[in-house]
Residue, then its C-alpha position, 0 to 999 in steps of 0.5 A: x499500499x502507498x502512503x498510511x491513510x489516517x483512521x483507514x483500514x484497508x489491508x487489516x481484518x474486522x474481528x466480529x465482537x459477541x455483541x455484533x447485532x447483524x446475524x449475518x456477520x456473527x463470529x465473521x472475519x472480514x478483510x477488508x479490501x478498500x476503505x475511505x471517504x467512498x465508504x469501505x468493502x470487504x470479504x468475509x473470509x471464513x462462511x462456506x457458502x451452503x452446497x455449493x463447491x468450485x467445481x459447481x460454481x464453475x459449472x453453473x458458471x459454464x467456464x467447464x461442463x460438469x463432465x469435465x469436472x475431472x479435468x480440473x486441476x487436483x483438489x479444486x473441484x471440492x474446494x469451498x467457497x465463500x459467503x463474502x458478504x451480503x452485496x452482490x452475492x452471485x458476483x465471484x471475488x478472489x483473494x489471492x497471492x500476489x504470484x497470479x496478477x491481471x493487469x487491468x483488473x487484478x488489485x494489491x490490496x498489500x504486500x502478499x493479496x491480490x483482489x481480483x473478480x474476474x472469470x480469467x482467475x477462476x478460469x486460471x484455478x482450473x487449470x492450475x495455472x492460478x496463484x499459489x494461495x486462493x480464497x473464491x468468495x459470493x459476494x463483498x461487506x459493504x459501508x456507506x460513508x462513514x458507518x463502519x467508522x459508526x460500528x467501530x465506534x459502538x465496539x461492534x468490530x474489533x481490528x488487526x493488522x494484516x496476516x496472509x495467512x488468516x485469509x488462506x488458512x484455517x476454515x469456518x470458526x477457526x479463522x475466528x479464534x485465528x483472528x483473536x489469537x493474534x490479537x492476544x485475546x481469549x474468546x472465553x474472555x469476551x462478555x457480549x456486555x462490553x461496552x455497556x455501562 
């Protein structure tokens, strides 16, 4: 990232507090891809999308025929697809390592993390030519101008500096626990009464 922008947290994680009232984000870990005065955009990292694998998604997008699932790179067909958030839930977003980059469409968020939202990256992963590490999410989390700042002030989220391993390693609730561990917090010590007098 070029130059720090005071008060903005792109390239950091949001970790939902037990007090999170929005059920869509309970126990979630969100990687903030963009944050500015225009609002914020992030990808939820730990909510697997029910009833769909990467191979099935490739079939639905006509990237492969269902009969061609056997030709996918090893392990690709059964990879998890995540619910990245409630906005644009039919669109795929791939967070991935820097070893893959499309000049026109990839956005480097920080060292080791790139966001690409094109069919090209899905085709490359399917063929085994994509990034070494990746996480595919459907949809994203979005905040209007100033909305995320209000949620942060209301203790809805903890923030933590980036550690790319959180994106690419662990599953489901384990990522929430891993994020708290990075902060040195025992999840059992978090009370739903935090911030209330």
